[in-house]
C-alpha positions in Angstrom: -15.5 84.3 13.5 -17.6 81.6 15.2 -18.1 82.4 18.9 -18.1 78.7 19.8 -14.4 78.4 18.9 -12.2 78.7 22.0 -9.0 80.6 21.1 -6.0 79.9 23.2 -5.2 82.6 25.7 -1.8 84.3 26.2 -0.5 81.8 28.8 -1.5 78.8 26.6 0.2 80.4 23.6 3.4 81.0 25.5 3.4 77.4 26.8 2.8 76.1 23.3 5.7 78.2 21.9 7.9 77.1 24.7 7.2 73.5 24.0 7.3 73.4 20.2 9.4 76.5 19.2 9.9 80.2 19.8 7.9 82.9 18.1 9.9 84.8 15.4 9.4 88.0 13.5 8.6 87.7 9.7 10.8 90.6 8.5 13.5 90.0 6.0 16.3 90.8 8.5 15.1 88.4 11.0 17.1 85.2 11.5 15.7 81.9 10.4 13.7 80.2 13.1 15.2 77.2 14.9 12.3 74.7 14.5 12.5 71.8 16.8 10.8 68.6 15.6 8.7 66.3 18.0 8.4 62.6 17.4 4.9 61.7 16.5 5.4 58.1 17.7 6.5 59.2 21.1 3.6 61.6 21.3 1.2 58.8 20.3 2.6 56.4 22.8 2.3 58.9 25.7 -1.1 60.1 24.8 -2.5 56.7 24.0 -1.4 55.3 27.4 -2.9 58.3 29.1 -6.2 57.8 27.3 -6.2 54.0 27.9 -5.5 54.5 31.6 -8.3 57.1 31.9 -10.9 54.8 30.2 -9.9 51.9 32.4 -9.8 53.8 35.7 -12.5 56.4 35.1 -15.1 54.9 32.8 -15.4 51.2 32.1 -14.1 49.1 35.1 -15.7 49.0 38.6 -13.9 49.6 41.9 -13.6 46.6 44.2 -14.7 48.6 47.3 -18.1 49.7 46.2 -18.6 47.8 42.9 -19.4 50.9 41.0 -18.2 52.6 37.8 -17.5 56.3 38.2 -20.7 57.4 36.5 -22.8 55.1 38.7 -21.1 56.4 41.8 -21.7 60.0 40.8 -25.4 59.2 40.0 -25.9 57.7 43.5 -24.1 60.6 45.1 -26.2 63.1 43.3 -29.4 61.2 44.2 -28.3 61.2 47.9 -27.7 65.0 47.8 -31.2 65.5 46.2 -33.0 63.0 48.5 -35.9 64.2 50.5 -38.0 61.1 50.4 -39.9 62.0 47.3 -39.4 61.0 43.7 -37.3 63.2 41.5 -37.5 63.6 37.8 -34.8 61.7 36.0 -34.0 64.8 34.0 -33.3 66.7 37.2 -31.1 63.8 38.5 -29.1 63.8 35.2 -28.6 67.6 35.4 -27.5 67.4 39.0 -25.1 64.6 38.3 -23.4 66.7 35.6 -21.9 68.7 38.4 -19.7 65.7 39.1 -19.5 63.8 35.8 -17.5 65.5 33.0 -19.5 63.8 30.1 -22.8 64.2 28.3 -26.3 63.8 29.7 -26.9 60.7 27.4 -24.3 58.6 29.1 -25.6 59.6 32.5 -29.2 58.8 31.5 -28.3 55.4 30.0 -26.3 54.5 33.1 -29.2 55.6 35.4 -31.7 53.4 33.5 -29.4 50.4 33.6 -28.8 50.9 37.3 -32.6 51.2 37.9 -33.4 48.0 35.9 -31.1 46.0 38.3 -33.9 46.6 40.9 -31.6 47.0 43.9 -30.6 50.6 44.6 -33.1 52.7 42.7 -36.9 52.9 43.3 -38.4 53.6 39.9 -41.7 55.2 38.9 -43.0 55.4 35.3 -42.0 53.6 32.1 -38.4 52.5 32.7 -38.5 50.0 29.7 -38.6 46.3 29.7 -35.5 44.2 29.8 -37.4 41.1 28.6 -38.7 42.8 25.4 -35.8 45.2 24.8 -38.1 48.2 25.0 -36.3 51.4 26.1 -37.3 53.7 28.9 -39.4 56.8 28.4 -37.8 60.2 28.0 -36.1 61.4 31.3 -38.6 64.2 31.7 -41.4 61.6 32.1 -39.9 59.1 34.6 -38.9 59.5 38.2 -36.6 57.9 40.7 -35.4 57.9 44.3 -33.1 55.8 46.4 -34.4 52.5 47.9 -34.3 51.9 51.6 -31.6 49.3 51.0 -29.4 51.9 49.3 -29.9 54.5 52.1 -29.0 52.0 54.7 -26.1 50.2 53.1 -24.4 52.5 50.6 -24.1 55.9 52.3 -22.3 57.3 55.3 -20.6 60.7 54.9 -18.6 60.2 58.1 -16.7 57.2 56.6 -16.5 58.4 53.0 -13.3 59.5 51.5 -13.7 62.6 49.3 -12.0 64.3 46.4 -12.7 67.5 44.4 -14.9 67.2 41.3 -13.5 67.7 37.8 -14.1 71.5 37.9 -13.1 72.0 41.6 -16.5 73.4 42.6 -17.8 70.3 44.5 -16.7 67.3 46.5 -17.4 63.8 45.3 -16.7 60.4 46.9 -13.6 58.5 45.9 -15.6 55.4 46.7 -18.9 55.0 48.5 -18.8 53.1 51.9 -20.9 50.2 50.7 -21.3 47.5 53.4 -22.4 44.8 51.0 -20.9 42.8 48.1 -22.7 45.1 45.6 -20.3 44.3 42.7 -21.3 40.6 42.8 -25.0 41.3 43.4 -25.4 43.6 40.4 -22.8 42.3 38.1 -21.1 44.5 35.6 -19.9 44.6 32.0 -17.5 47.2 30.6 -15.1 47.4 27.6 -12.1 49.6 28.0 -9.0 50.0 25.8 -7.3 46.6 25.6 -9.3 45.4 28.6 -12.8 44.1 29.4 -14.7 43.3 32.5 -17.6 40.9 32.8 -18.8 40.0 36.3 -22.0 38.1 36.4 -24.8 38.9 38.9 -25.3 36.7 41.9 -28.1 36.0 44.3 -28.6 38.5 47.2 -29.2 35.9 49.9 -26.4 33.6 48.8 -24.0 36.5 48.9 -25.0 37.3 52.5 -24.8 33.6 53.5 -21.3 33.4 51.8 -20.2 36.5 53.7 -21.3 35.0 57.0 -19.5 31.7 56.2 -16.3 33.6 55.4 -16.6 35.5 58.8 -17.1 32.1 60.5 -14.0 30.7 58.7 -15.9 28.3 56.6 -15.7 27.6 52.8 -18.3 28.7 50.4 -19.2 28.6 46.7 -20.8 31.3 44.6 -22.7 30.8 41.3 -24.5 33.3 39.1 -28.2 34.2 39.4 -29.6 36.0 36.5 -32.6 38.4 36.8 -34.0 36.9 33.6 -34.3 33.5 35.2 -33.8 30.5 33.0 -31.4 27.6 33.7 -27.7 27.6 34.0 -24.9 25.0 33.9 -22.1 26.4 36.1 -19.8 23.4 36.0 -17.2 25.4 34.1 -17.7 28.7 35.9 -14.1 28.8 37.1 -14.9 31.2 39.9 -15.6 34.0 37.4 -12.1 34.1 36.0 -11.1 34.2 32.3 -11.3 30.8 30.6 -14.6 29.9 32.4 -18.0 29.5 30.7 -21.5 29.4 31.9 -24.2 27.8 29.6 -27.6 29.5 30.0 -30.8 28.2 28.6 -34.3 29.5 28.2 -37.0 27.6 30.1 -39.2 25.8 27.6 -42.4 24.2 28.8 -44.5 21.7 26.8 -48.1 23.1 26.9 -49.4 20.3 24.7 -48.2 18.0 21.9 -48.1 20.9 19.4 -47.2 23.9 21.6 -44.1 25.0 23.4 -43.9 28.0 25.8 -40.8 29.9 26.5 -41.2 31.4 30.0 -37.6 32.5 30.9 -35.0 34.0 28.7 -31.2 33.5 28.6 -29.3 36.3 30.3 -28.5 39.2 27.9 -31.3 38.2 25.4 -34.7 39.7 24.9 -37.8 38.4 23.2 -37.1 40.2 19.9 -33.6 38.9 19.4 -34.6 35.4 20.5 -37.5 35.2 18.1 -35.3 36.4 15.3 -32.9 33.4 15.8 -35.8 31.0 15.9 -37.2 32.4 12.6 -33.7 32.1 11.0 -33.3 28.5 12.2 -36.8 27.7 10.7 -35.9 29.4 7.4 -32.7 27.4 7.2 -34.6 24.2 7.8 -32.9 23.4 11.2 -36.3 23.3 13.0 -39.8 23.2 11.8 -42.4 25.5 13.3 -45.9 26.7 12.3 -46.0 30.1 13.9 -44.8 32.1 16.9 -46.9 34.2 19.3 -45.2 36.7 21.5 -47.5 37.4 24.5 -44.8 38.9 26.7 -46.0 41.6 29.1 -45.1 41.5 32.8 -43.9 37.9 32.3 -42.3 36.3 29.4 -44.5 34.1 27.2 -43.4 33.1 23.7 -45.7 30.4 22.3 -44.2 28.2 19.5 -46.8 26.3 17.5 -45.5 23.1 15.8 -47.0 21.4 12.7 -48.5 18.0 13.0 -46.1 15.1 13.4 -43.2 17.2 14.8 -41.8 16.0 18.1 -41.8 18.5 20.9 -38.8 16.9 22.6 -36.7 17.0 19.5 -37.8 20.6 18.8 -36.7 21.6 22.3 -33.3 20.2 21.7 -33.1 21.8 18.3 -34.0 25.2 19.8 -31.1 24.8 22.3 -28.8 23.7 19.5 -29.6 26.2 16.7 -31.0 29.3 18.4 -30.2 31.7 21.2 -32.4 29.6 23.6 -28.9 28.4 24.7 -26.0 30.8 25.0 -22.6 30.5 26.5 -21.3 33.4 28.6 -17.6 33.9 29.3 -17.0 35.7 32.6 -14.0 37.9 33.0 -13.7 39.2 36.6 -11.6 42.4 36.2 -11.8 45.3 38.7 -9.9 48.3 40.0 -7.9 47.9 43.3 -5.3 50.4 44.5 -5.7 52.4 41.2 -4.7 49.3 39.2 -6.8 46.9 37.1 -6.7 43.3 38.5 -8.2 40.0 37.7 -9.7 38.4 40.8 -12.0 35.3 41.4 -15.4 36.1 42.7 -14.7 34.2 45.9 -11.8 36.5 46.6 -13.9 39.6 45.7 -16.5 38.5 48.3 -13.8 38.0 50.9 -12.4 41.4 50.4 -15.8 43.0 50.3 -16.7 41.3 53.6 -13.4 42.4 55.1 -14.0 45.9 53.9 -17.5 45.8 55.5 -15.8 44.8 58.8 -13.5 47.8 58.4 -16.4 50.2 57.7 -18.5 48.9 60.6 -15.4 49.3 62.8 -15.0 52.9 61.7 -18.7 53.6 62.3 -18.5 52.2 65.8 -15.3 54.1 66.5 -16.8 57.4 65.2 -19.9 56.8 67.3 -17.8 56.0 70.3 -15.9 59.2 69.9 -19.2 61.2 69.5 -20.6 59.6 72.6 -17.4 60.3 74.5 -17.7 64.0 73.5 -21.4 64.0 74.5 -20.5 62.4 77.9 -17.7 64.9 78.4 -19.8 68.0 77.8 -22.8 66.6 79.7 -20.6 66.0 82.7 -19.1 69.5 82.4 -22.6 71.0 82.1 -23.7 69.2 85.3 -20.6 70.3 87.2 -21.0 73.9 85.8 -24.7 74.1 86.9 -24.8 72.0 90.0 -21.8 73.9 91.5 -23.1 77.2 90.3 -19.9 78.1 88.6 -21.9 80.4 86.4 -22.5 82.8 89.3 -18.7 83.4 89.6 -18.6 85.1 86.2 -21.1 87.9 87.1 -18.3 90.4 87.9 -16.0 89.4 85.0 -15.8 92.2 82.4 -13.9 90.4 79.6 -14.2 87.1 77.8 -10.7 86.1 78.8 -11.6 86.7 82.5 -14.8 84.6 82.1 -12.8 81.7 80.6 -10.2 81.9 83.4 -12.9 82.0 86.1 -14.7 79.0 84.7 -11.5 77.1 84.2 -10.5 77.8 87.8 -14.0 76.7 89.0 -13.8 73.4 87.2 -10.3 72.4 88.4 -11.5 70.6 91.6 -13.7 68.3 89.4 -11.4 67.5 86.5 -10.4 64.2 88.1 -14.0 63.0 87.3 -13.6 63.7 83.6 -12.0 61.5 81.0 -9.9 64.2 79.4 -8.6 67.7 79.9 -10.9 70.7 79.7 -10.1 72.8 76.6 -10.9 76.4 75.8 -13.5 75.3 73.3 -15.3 73.3 76.1 -15.4 76.5 78.3 -16.7 78.6 75.4 -19.5 76.1 74.9 -20.4 76.4 78.6 -20.7 80.1 78.2 -23.3 79.6 75.4 -25.7 77.8 77.7 -28.9 79.8 78.0 -30.2 81.0 81.4 -33.5 79.2 80.7 -31.7 75.9 80.5 -29.8 76.6 83.7 -33.0 77.5 85.5 -34.8 74.3 84.4 -31.8 72.0 84.9 -32.9 68.6 86.3 -30.0 66.7 88.0 -31.9 63.4 87.9 -32.5 63.7 84.1 -28.9 64.7 83.6 -27.8 61.6 85.5 -30.1 59.4 83.4 -28.8 60.9 80.2 -25.2 60.4 81.2 -26.0 56.8 82.3 -27.6 56.1 78.9 -24.5 57.5 77.2 -22.3 55.2 79.3 -24.5 52.2 78.5 -24.3 52.8 74.8 -20.6 53.3 75.0 -20.2 50.0 76.8 -22.2 48.3 74.1 -20.1 49.9 71.4 -16.9 48.9 73.1 -18.2 45.4 73.4 -19.1 45.4 69.7 -15.6 46.6 68.8 -14.1 43.8 70.9 -16.4 41.3 69.1 -16.5 42.9 65.7 -16.9 39.6 63.8 -20.1 38.5 65.6 -21.4 42.1 65.3 -20.8 42.0 61.5 -22.5 38.6 61.2 -25.5 40.1 63.0 -25.4 43.0 60.6 -25.6 40.6 57.6 -28.4 38.6 59.2 -30.3 41.9 59.7 -29.8 42.8 56.0 -31.0 39.4 54.9 -34.0 39.4 57.2 -35.0 42.9 56.1 -34.4 42.8 52.3 -33.7 39.1 51.4 -37.3 38.1 50.8 -37.4 40.4 47.8 -34.6 38.6 46.1 -35.3 34.8 45.7 -33.1 32.8 43.3 -34.3 33.3 39.7 -32.0 30.9 37.8 -32.2 27.2 38.3 -28.7 25.6 38.5 -28.6 22.3 36.5 -26.2 20.2 34.5 -26.8 20.2 30.8 -26.4 17.3 28.5 -24.5 17.8 25.3 -26.9 18.1 22.4 -25.7 16.6 19.2 -27.0 18.9 16.5 -27.1 16.1 13.9 -29.5 14.1 16.1 -32.1 16.9 16.5 -31.8 18.8 13.3 -34.8 18.6 10.9 -34.1 16.5 7.8 -34.5 19.4 5.3 -32.7 17.8 2.3 -33.0 14.6 0.2 -29.9 12.6 -0.7 -29.5 11.2 -4.3 -26.8 8.9 -5.8 -25.8 8.3 -9.4 -24.2 4.9 -9.3 -23.2 4.8 -13.0 -21.3 8.1 -13.0 -20.2 8.0 -9.3 -21.8 11.1 -7.9 -23.7 11.8 -4.7 -25.5 14.9 -3.5 -28.7 16.8 -2.6 -29.0 18.5 -6.0 -29.1 15.3 -8.1 -32.9 15.2 -8.3 -33.0 13.1 -11.4 -31.0 10.3 -9.9 -31.8 7.5 -7.4 -33.3 8.7 -4.1 -31.5 7.3 -1.0 -32.9 9.0 2.1 -33.8 12.2 3.8 -31.0 14.1 5.5 -29.9 17.5 6.9 -27.2 19.7 5.6 -25.0 19.0 8.6 -25.2 15.2 8.4 -22.3 12.8 7.7 -22.8 10.1 5.0 -21.2 6.6 5.2 -20.2 4.8 2.0 -19.3 1.2 1.4 -17.6 0.0 -1.8 -17.5 -3.4 -3.5 -13.8 -3.8 -3.0 -14.2 -3.5 0.8 -13.4 0.2 1.3 -15.6 2.5 3.4 -15.5 6.1 4.5 -17.5 8.9 6.0 -17.9 12.2 4.2 -19.9 15.4 4.7 -23.2 15.8 2.8 -23.0 18.3 -0.1 -24.8 19.5 -3.1 -22.8 17.3 -5.4 -19.6 15.3 -4.8 -17.7 12.6 -6.7 -17.6 9.4 -4.8 -16.4 7.0 -7.5 -18.0 3.8 -8.8 -18.5 0.5 -7.1 -20.7 1.8 -4.2 -22.8 -0.9 -2.6 -24.3 1.1 0.3 -25.0 4.8 1.2 -26.7 6.0 4.3 -26.7 8.8 7.0 -24.0 8.0 9.6 -24.9 8.0 13.3 -22.0 8.6 15.5 -21.5 6.3 18.5 -24.3 4.0 17.3 -23.6 0.6 18.7 -26.9 -1.0 17.6 -26.4 -0.7 13.9 -24.5 -3.8 12.9 -23.0 -4.5 9.5 -22.9 -8.1 8.3 -20.3 -8.8 5.5 -18.9 -11.8 3.6 -15.7 -11.0 1.6 -13.1 -12.9 -0.4 -9.5 -12.1 0.6 -7.6 -11.2 -2.6 -8.3 -12.7 -6.0 -8.4 -16.4 -4.9 -8.0 -16.4 -1.1 -10.2 -17.7 1.7 -13.7 -16.3 2.2 -14.3 -14.5 5.5 -17.4 -13.5 7.4 -17.7 -10.8 10.0 -20.2 -8.7 12.0 -19.1 -5.2 13.1 -20.3 -1.8 14.2 -18.9 1.6 13.0 -19.1 4.0 16.0 -16.7 6.7 14.9 -14.0 7.2 12.4 -12.1 10.1 10.9 -14.0 11.9 8.2 -12.8 11.5 4.5 -10.3 8.8 5.5 -10.6 5.4 3.8 -10.9 2.2 5.9 -11.3 -1.4 4.8 -13.7 -4.2 5.7 -11.2 -6.7 4.3 -7.6 -7.5 5.2 -6.6 -5.0 2.6 -5.3 -7.5 0.0 -5.5 -6.4 -3.6 -8.5 -7.6 -5.6 -10.5 -8.4 -2.5 -14.2 -8.5 -3.1 -17.3 -8.1 -0.9 -19.7 -11.0 -1.7 -22.5 -10.2 0.7 -23.3 -7.0 2.7 -26.3 -6.1 4.9 -27.1 -3.2 7.3 -29.1 -4.2 10.5 -30.4 -1.2 12.6 -31.1 -3.4 15.6 -28.3 -6.0 15.3 -30.4 -8.5 13.3 -28.6 -11.7 12.2 -29.8 -13.5 9.0 -29.3 -17.0 7.7 -27.2 -17.1 4.5 -27.2 -19.6 1.7 -23.6 -20.3 0.4 -23.1 -21.7 -3.0 -19.6 -23.0 -3.9 -18.1 -23.2 -7.3 -18.1 -26.8 -8.7 -15.0 -28.7 -8.1 -13.9 -32.3 -8.6 -14.8 -34.6 -5.7 -16.7 -31.9 -3.9 -20.0 -33.2 -2.5 -21.6 -30.4 -0.5 -21.6 -27.4 -2.8 -24.4 -25.6 -0.9 -24.7 -25.0 2.8 -26.3 -22.5 5.2 -24.6 -20.2 7.7 -26.4 -18.5 10.6 -24.9 -15.1 11.2 -26.2 -15.2 14.8 -23.4 -17.8 15.6 -20.9 -15.0 14.9 -19.8 -12.6 17.6 -20.0 -8.9 16.9 -16.4 -7.5 16.9 -14.6 -4.3 16.1 -14.6 -2.8 12.6 -10.8 -3.7 12.3 -11.3 -7.4 12.9 -10.7 -9.7 9.9 -13.6 -12.0 10.8 -13.9 -15.8 10.7 -13.1 -18.1 7.8 -16.3 -19.1 6.2 -14.7 -21.4 3.7 -11.4 -21.9 1.9 -13.2 -23.0 -1.3 -14.2 -20.6 -4.1 -17.7 -19.2 -3.6 -20.0 -18.8 -6.5 -22.8 -17.0 -4.8 -24.0 -15.8 -1.3 -27.7 -15.1 -0.9 -30.2 -14.6 1.9 -31.9 -17.8 3.1 -33.9 -16.3 6.0 -34.2 -13.1 7.9 -33.3 -13.3 11.6 -34.1 -11.4 14.7 -32.0 -9.1 16.8 -29.0 -10.6 18.7 -28.5 -7.5 20.9 -31.4 -8.1 23.3 -33.3 -5.1 24.8 -31.9 -1.6 25.1 -30.5 -0.9 28.6 -31.6 2.6 29.8 -30.5 4.8 32.7 -32.0 8.0 34.0 -29.6 10.8 35.0 -31.1 13.0 37.7 -28.6 15.8 37.2 -29.7 16.5 33.6 -33.1 14.9 33.8 -32.5 12.9 30.7 -32.4 9.2 29.6 -29.1 7.7 28.4 -27.6 4.3 27.4 -24.1 5.2 28.8 -24.6 3.9 32.4 -25.1 7.4 33.9 -27.5 7.7 36.8 -30.2 5.2 37.9 -30.7 2.0 35.9 -34.3 1.7 34.7 -34.0 -1.7 33.0 -33.8 -3.4 29.6 -36.4 -2.1 27.2 -38.0 -3.8 24.2 -39.8 -2.0 21.5 -43.2 -1.8 23.3 -42.0 -1.1 26.8 -42.8 2.2 28.5 -41.4 4.4 31.3 -43.7 5.4 34.2 -43.2 8.9 35.7 -44.9 9.8 39.0 -44.7 13.5 40.1 -44.4 14.9 43.6 -47.9 16.4 43.4 -49.6 13.0 42.8 -49.7 12.9 39.0 -48.5 10.3 36.6 -47.8 9.7 32.8 -46.0 7.3 30.5 -43.4 7.9 27.9 -41.3 5.9 25.5 -37.6 5.3 26.1 -36.4 7.7 23.3 -33.2 9.4 24.5 -34.5 12.8 23.3 -37.3 12.8 26.0 -37.4 15.8 28.3 -38.6 15.5 31.9 -39.5 18.1 34.5 -37.7 18.4 37.8 -40.7 17.5 40.0 -40.2 13.7 39.4 -40.9 11.6 42.5 -40.6 8.1 40.9 -39.4 7.1 37.4 -39.2 3.5 36.4 -40.0 0.9 33.8 -43.7 0.5 33.6 -45.2 -2.7 35.0 -48.9 -2.9 34.4 -49.4 -5.6 37.1 -47.8 -3.5 39.9 -50.1 -2.5 42.7 -49.6 1.0 44.2 -50.6 1.9 47.8 -51.1 5.6 48.5 -52.0 7.7 51.6 -53.0 11.2 50.7 -54.8 14.3 51.9 -58.1 15.0 50.1 -58.5 18.8 50.0 -62.2 18.4 49.0 -63.2 16.5 52.1 -60.4 17.6 54.4 -59.5 14.1 55.4 -56.7 11.6 54.8 -57.5 8.7 52.6 -55.8 5.4 51.6 -56.2 3.7 48.2 -54.7 0.8 46.3 -54.7 0.6 42.5 -53.0 -0.4 39.3 -52.0 2.3 36.9 -53.2 2.4 33.3 -51.2 3.4 30.2 -51.6 7.1 29.6 -49.4 9.6 27.7 -51.4 12.4 29.2 -50.8 13.8 32.7 -53.3 12.3 35.1 -53.9 12.5 38.8 -54.4 9.6 41.2 -55.3 11.8 44.2 -58.2 13.8 42.6 -58.3 17.0 40.6 -58.0 19.5 43.6 -54.6 21.1 43.3 -54.4 21.4 47.1 -54.5 17.6 47.6 -51.2 16.0 48.1 -49.7 12.5 48.6 -48.1 11.6 52.0 -46.9 8.0 51.4 -46.5 6.1 48.1 -45.3 2.5 48.1 -45.4 -0.7 46.0 -44.7 -3.3 48.7 -47.2 -6.1 48.7 -48.3 -5.9 52.3 -47.8 -2.2 53.4 -48.2 -1.0 56.9 -48.8 2.6 58.0 -48.3 4.2 61.4 -50.8 7.0 62.0 -50.0 9.7 64.6 -52.7 12.1 65.8 -52.4 15.8 66.3 -54.3 19.0 67.2 -57.2 18.3 69.6 -56.6 14.6 69.2 -52.9 14.6 69.9 -53.4 12.6 73.1 -54.9 9.6 71.2 -52.8 6.5 70.8 -51.2 6.0 67.4 -52.7 3.3 65.2 -51.2 0.7 62.8 -53.0 0.2 59.5 -52.5 -3.0 57.5 -53.3 -1.5 54.1 -54.0 -4.7 52.2 -56.7 -5.6 54.8 -58.0 -2.1 55.1 -58.9 -1.6 51.4 -58.8 -3.7 48.2 -57.3 -2.9 44.8 -59.5 -0.5 42.8 -59.2 2.0 40.0 -56.7 4.8 40.3 -59.6 7.2 39.9 -61.4 5.9 43.0 -61.3 8.2 46.1 -60.2 5.3 48.4 -61.1 4.8 52.0 -60.9 7.4 54.8 -58.3 6.6 57.4 -60.0 8.4 60.3 -62.1 11.4 61.3 -59.6 12.5 63.9 -56.9 15.0 63.2 -53.7 13.5 61.9 -50.2 14.9 62.4 -48.0 12.4 60.6 -48.2 9.1 58.6 -45.2 6.9 58.5 -44.5 3.7 56.5 -43.4 0.7 58.6 -41.5 -2.3 57.6 -43.9 -5.0 56.4 -44.3 -8.1 58.5 -45.5 -10.3 55.7 -43.4 -10.4 52.5 -44.2 -11.9 49.2 -42.5 -15.3 48.7 -39.8 -15.4 46.1 -40.7 -17.7 43.2 -38.8 -21.1 43.4 -37.2 -22.2 40.1 -38.1 -25.7 39.0 -35.5 -28.4 39.3 -33.2 -28.6 36.3 -32.4 -32.1 34.9 -29.0 -33.4 35.7 -28.5 -31.5 39.0 -26.8 -33.6 41.7 -28.3 -34.6 45.0 -26.6 -31.9 47.0 -28.2 -29.2 44.9 -31.6 -30.8 45.3 -31.1 -31.0 49.0 -30.0 -27.3 49.1 -33.2 -26.3 47.3 -35.4 -28.3 49.7 -33.8 -26.8 52.7 -34.5 -23.3 51.3 -38.2 -24.2 50.8 -38.6 -25.6 54.3 -36.9 -22.5 55.8 -39.3 -20.2 54.0 
């Protein structure tokens, strides 16, 4: 028999037989056993609920009070028991924790490593793995750990801890640890139980402290996640951490140059290996186009993505967010244990309850300390009375302990009015334990000072108890001052624009059409080539009878005959204008129309015409920028008709919706419509806005209006550190968050700048015009410690200079910049303001302003208008 098999003992056997049936003899004369059947369904229901409750309460979901799962709580308790200030082998910690945790060493080791990698409660030594690369920790025998000072101060206090017996009854373990900090929100947690899951995202240490203080002050607060991996997050749908919310998290991608991208921060929950895998897969599928990837991650994340020539860095960044794990969506689910029951609770409520629990714990600590001081004061007073009044001499003739106690009690009675409570038998026994050496060296003055110090501390504690909220606020401020500098915010909170995958995907397919047989697809390589496309594009088709539809690109699809136009459809494109001339029915009037198709239902047929049977499209053109041509209309010969040929300018026709029927071109029969002359755009320039929240350009009137842009126009960007560069107005452009000025570039604009030159240690002023440059250039020199103080484009700027340091007594001066220095190159150093120490430079309102240009008189204006213009001129 295998010795590892545990056989049931006699008591277990009897219990089993009592539950499931009685034991019967097997002799022939023995009666047949009365076997009682048990319902398997009932047993499963009972046992499954027990198991589910155990997993929820004892393994996967954290408790609201200390924010810890049971295994984490037992690890910290074990480390506290082992703590002597030195590092302990993780293997030893795991073994010690097994006294309290009824599961294997692997689960304890994994939980300990995860707890250590959060960098809050455990001070680590050795190779604990790398969260960024996904590398695991070394074996437990090779790494060491101890509690951080923060954990020792905030997490533990045996006097306020509630205890229970461990699983085997040999030890005591905490029910919850007395954590005086919103640890659950600081660390975050993820756990999967039976039919239940919990996912609470980590938050910033200092923001949690500030929110706790605001709650204590009765003020509102907001909390948003802060991930240790950094990156950027859009928390507009955070939903206070409850189910149904979502947080978009992005990697931080920097443009090193025109062919290299650098990923410096990872999305939460991802590592370099998994991220690179998704990038490679997207490249293999043709979604993005990259040359190679270099993973240089060590202490900091650095993934270099090299692009082939001609590939846009801005579009590649968008494509990385659209098709790889450079952008992930995280769904929080704030579930925790409260009063032995799982509950869903918003993070703001969790913080309120954690803060209120901290107030309760601090109150208990003060009350315990007050009681301890009261006991110390009581015994110190008894000791002074006992020694000063030489009561100890009266027990010399006592022969029994009872007689000694009665004698001392009788000697103390005249002084009990000075005490705060009655003298107990234990108090007298403690007096008898005072050594003769202490009595002989008793100093009444020192005893009075000691009692006075006790009374002073007690008064302070009573004051703190009466003002527990300000006391708790000071406690939180102390925590922030002591430890907050180690936990700056890692994740930048930003609003993300929605990236349309079809706009950033690489065109990895070629579209072909067989007009004769009526087929379209990417596999028809022998047929007519139309354009490049991607496998997620939509295709718009126009037919000779006026029908049009949008369909998904595919390898091969039947589209029918009579197709007159095929192209990739761009949703919400208001600049692509379709010009059409069609006949209504077999012999109806001829109509002309201009329209845009911004969005329609896929695979549903629409009609350019009125829908009359036998309608025919006589002319059709596609104009990417709203061009309007001149058409030559030839009518069919007819009796008494003189003008059979005439021109029609499409620019005279307004652009309307796709459902409009258009204007009547002629009611006569048309023989032919042909192009007379190509025209220009009728849409004008493109109006561009800059949205500061998402740092992107748009044409939807969101953010600051930059102007109307023609094909050759540029955007000027000036950064906060004195650099500038130019870009086009492509809506896919990416901009950094250090923008100081962004505007439409005007080559004639004169810039006036006051700046500190770090090379010469003086303040300078310069005036210049900026030159076109797509590269980042500096207008304050190459020293990174130089910085701009004032930047203005007014024509006659004035600066107020205030002195400081040794020269602070000097009178401030006013500098007329246009008289002080002329316009030079942006590379020139400029002119030094003064050799004295400057404390501040302010820009003043200009006294002289540039006159507004006066429009010339228009012919036909009346005398009153002329007089009005003359009055304006004389006033100026």
